[in-house]
Structure formats: C-alpha cells, structure tokens
C-alpha angles and dihedrals in degrees: 000000000000120000130191117202133179132171091002097306133104108243101182137000124188144146087204105072125141114217115215122171088346096307126117111228108205123204108260092239088059090071125072105240091209084071093057128084115187115243130200090221119119136176135181131233116195093227105025100041133219115001122205125198144218129200114230115230116195123168090337094309119117130210103193118223091349091140125058135180139170110235094188108016124187116266094262088057098042091118093070095053109124091021134114130212132192143217138146097085098323104138114221118191133175 
C-alpha cells in the first residue's frame, strides 16, 4: 500500500500505483478531489508528453502545482493515463 501525505493529511492511499522514474502514480480515484485545485501550469516530458498540474489545498494551506498528471500521454506512457503523482514536499511511502 502506497500512501501520500502532506500537511498532516493523507492525500492518497492505494495498492495500485505505477512507479515511473521513482514516482508513484496513484489512480485518480484514490485522491479526494476536494483537495485538488486546477492549475494552468504545464510542462513537457519528451517521452510522456504534456503534464498538467493541480495545487493541493489542505486546511487552507496551498502547495502550488504539487500534483501532476498526463491527460493524454504519449503511447509509451499510456499506462499512467488517469493517474496522479506528487512532489514539492508530499511524502510518499510504501
């Protein structure tokens, strides 16, 4: 079971993560959507494609662009479609 926590709260829990480049990609339904605020930030990975971001909001505190996902990944990264990954102080164990 992998668990993501930030600001004293569990953000995601799942025994169905995919690890890519050392990052756990959690199923989107493992994350409470109330904790996610859409962001306009994007970045590009050469083999995964265009990444989109969310800002985490926990107890009024925001962690800008701490969550990323690939809405339409390139074919070689199709296995992470519909999954979210974390950084910027979000602790993932498991």
